[in-house]
Residue, then its C-alpha position, 0 to 999 in steps of 0.5 A: m887612775n891608770v888604764e888598768q884601773s879605769m877599765c877594771a874598777a873591781s878589786g879582784p883579778e877574776t872580776q877585773w879580767e871579766q870586765i875588760d872591754w875587748s872591743q876597746c882593746e881591739l880598737k886601740v891596737r887596730r889604730l896603732q897597727e894602722r899607724i905602723v902601716k902608714a909609717t912603713q909605706e912612707g919608709r919612716h923606719g924610726k917611726v915604725k920602731a917607736l909605734q911598735w914599742l908603744l903597742t908592745h908596752s900598752f895594756h891593750g896589746r898585752a891583754l889581747a896577747v894573753k887572751r889569744v894564748t888562753h882561748n886557742q887550741g893550745k890553751n891546755t898545752p903547757g911548756v917546760d914549766g908545766a904552767i897554764w893560765s886556766t882561770p880568769a885571775s891567773r890570766y889577768k895577773a899574767i898581763d902584768t908579767l909581759r914586760r920587756r925588762g928582765y924578760q928571759p924566755q925558757p927553753l922549748r918543750r920538744v915533741y914530735i908529730p907524724k908527717s904524711n911520709g912516715k917521718l916525724r916533724p919536731l915541734g917546740i912548745p913554748t911556755m904560756k908566758d913566752r907564747a903570750m910575749q910572742a903574740l904581743y910582738l906579733l901584733a906589732l910585726l904583722p902590719v909591717a909584714e903585710t905591707t912588705a910581703d910578696p903579693n902572691s904569698y898566701g900562707f900564714r897570712p890574715k885574710r888569705s887561704t889555700a883557695d887564694a893560692i890555687e885560684q892564682c895558679f888558675t889565673v896564671l896557667a888557664r890561658k891558652i897563651g899561658p906558661q907551659w912549664v912549672l918549677e915546683g919548689d920545696i925548701r928543705g927543713c925551712f923552719d929549722n935552717i933559717s939563718h939567725a944572723w940574717m933574721l937578726t939583721h933584717i926582721p923589723t922587730d925588737k932585736e934583743v927579744l928576737k935573739k932571746w927567742l932564737k937562742a932559747g934552745f929546747m928540752e928533750n929527755r931532760t937535756l937542754f939542746p942549744t939552737e944555732a939556726g932556725t925558728p921553732q915550729g910551734g911558736i906563734i910568731s914563727p910562721t911570720l918570721a918564715n914569711l919575712t925570710l922568704d919575702g922578696l923572691e917574687r920581686l926579684l923574679k919580676e925585676t930579673f925576668r921582665k918583658k924584653v924586645i929582642r931583634g924587634q920581637c917581644y920576648r915574654p919569659k912568662v915567669n910567675f910566682v905563687r907561694y904558700a908557706d914554704d911550698f911554691i911554684i914558678t912558671g916559665c915559657s921553657k924548661e931551659l929558662l927554669e933550669d938554667e936561669v930561674k932555679p940558680l937565682v932561687e938557690q942563691f936567694m935561699s943560700e943567703r938565708g941559710l936555706q936549700l931547695s929539697p932535691e927530692k921535691t923540687c922538679i920541673t914539670h910540663i903543664e900537660q903532665g900536671f903537678d900537685f900543689l896544696g893537695q890538688n892536681l893542676r893539669k891541662y887536658g887538650g889545652k883546658l886546665l882542670i884542677t882536681p883533688s890529688k890522688k895522694n890527698m884522696h888516698a890520705f883522706l880515705e885511709k883516715v876515714r877507713g881507720e876511724i871506721r875500723s877502730n869503731r867496729t862496736s860503737k853506736q851508729e850515731y857516735l860513728i856518724r858524729l865522728l866522721n862528719p867533721i872529717i868528711r865535711g872538712w875535706a869536701y869544703y876544702h875542695r869545693h872551689i875546684d872540679a871535685g864532682s867526680a872525686y866526690r862521687k868516688v868518695r861517696m862510693a868508697l864510704w858506702y863500701s866501708l860502711w857496708r862492711w862495718a854493718t855486715r860485720r855487726h850482723p853476720n846472720k842478717s839478710p842484706s835487705w835487713i841491714l840496708h833498712r837498719y842503717w840506711d834510709c831513702f830520702g828524696q829521689r831514691k838517695w840513700y843516707f846512712d843515718a841513725l834513725a833509719s830503723s825507728h819510727a821517728q819523724r824524718s823531718r826531725s832536726n836532730v837526725a844523725r845523718l852522715v854527710d854526703p860529699t855530693d850534696i856540697a855544691i861546687r862554687r867559684y871562689v873569688k881570690v883576694k886582691s894580691d896587694a890587699n892589706p887587712f891592716d891598711p884602713l884604705w882596704r877596710g871596705y874591701f875586706e868587709s864586702r868580702k866577708r859579707f858576700r863570702g860564699a854567695h857566688p854562683r855554682r859553676 
């Protein structure tokens, strides 16, 4: 009896899918990933390749790949074939279709989404089968990528976030003797311009399958367009491919700009590197160092991979002038580093909230509250680890004025006092809340009160950054990540 039969003894595919032991699948895949990490650390590339082959051909890996693409947000988004795996029977049958032999990916379905600057970002949507194949090979590629990654790269990596990147920036820049100049780097069309030849030579995965993905092309207006460079935004494996392409820059900078002793004096170039996806910063002791030595080295590194720095977004800034990174502004005031929500980020957030309020002029108050709460809560929690108290108060006031206009428009003939008590209620120390039960006689202690989130109620908490060399696939770090998960959010208020 094979693995599939032993795990799923029932006859029908629908029942077989429901009887899969997912904890057993995760355990089997996890063990193979740990062996891949060990082989990578030992430099046994042949062993890595053999273990990756085992994982991508195992039932457990194929089942987890199908589960991932059928349980994420894009599960109902089809590719060019229009097919989705919406039933347990179709999902179980799909497991057996994830075979390397005879595999030929279909072209991507091209769609466009708006960017913050008004331009459109192209996305390529693979078919369900191609997404599952990418998820399968990603299971085998991620352990290698995490083992060889730059220590201070934080984008699209498990157990890392933007908060880690910002905290590393604080660690580097907050000291009085820290670097004073920052190179803000941005790569022009990173995903669209990565050299296929470089990836096929250096990415440690199945070259034949990778080449098929890269050369699959995309469909737009019923026309097939070939792809000669880049990896499509929208593919599950694309962020990891981009990370592997950019990895090595931090090590190159550290080897090139070491501490030196010149004429008996110690010279510290203070070159530090922090990257999140294709956005990065590099610090230095002087503007000349960054302009004349660091930037040319970065440009050479990028050109080998078919990439270029964006001249519009790449600039060198003094820390006292401040710079924006990941939606937050880092700037020194009188020698003290403060990190606050950036003006651009606050403006985009308030415009989004005001747009929702304007488009729901006639909606019920409860509906509006439930629509706005996830937006407000998400923004406030994103900034809760920095000096966001002043920004929270400004946002609270802006929300008050927007909601007051919303309320007065609905009742032009009512007095301000009537409107206030109709839509707002006072709790605690004379603090007014926009809630849906303000005008009723319901008990204020009821848990189902629809109340608008107040950003000032969200506590500012210190964030503890993940250790730079921590690897979630290495068993030696398992206890560390379990402790981070157990005590996450338990740090005292600043």
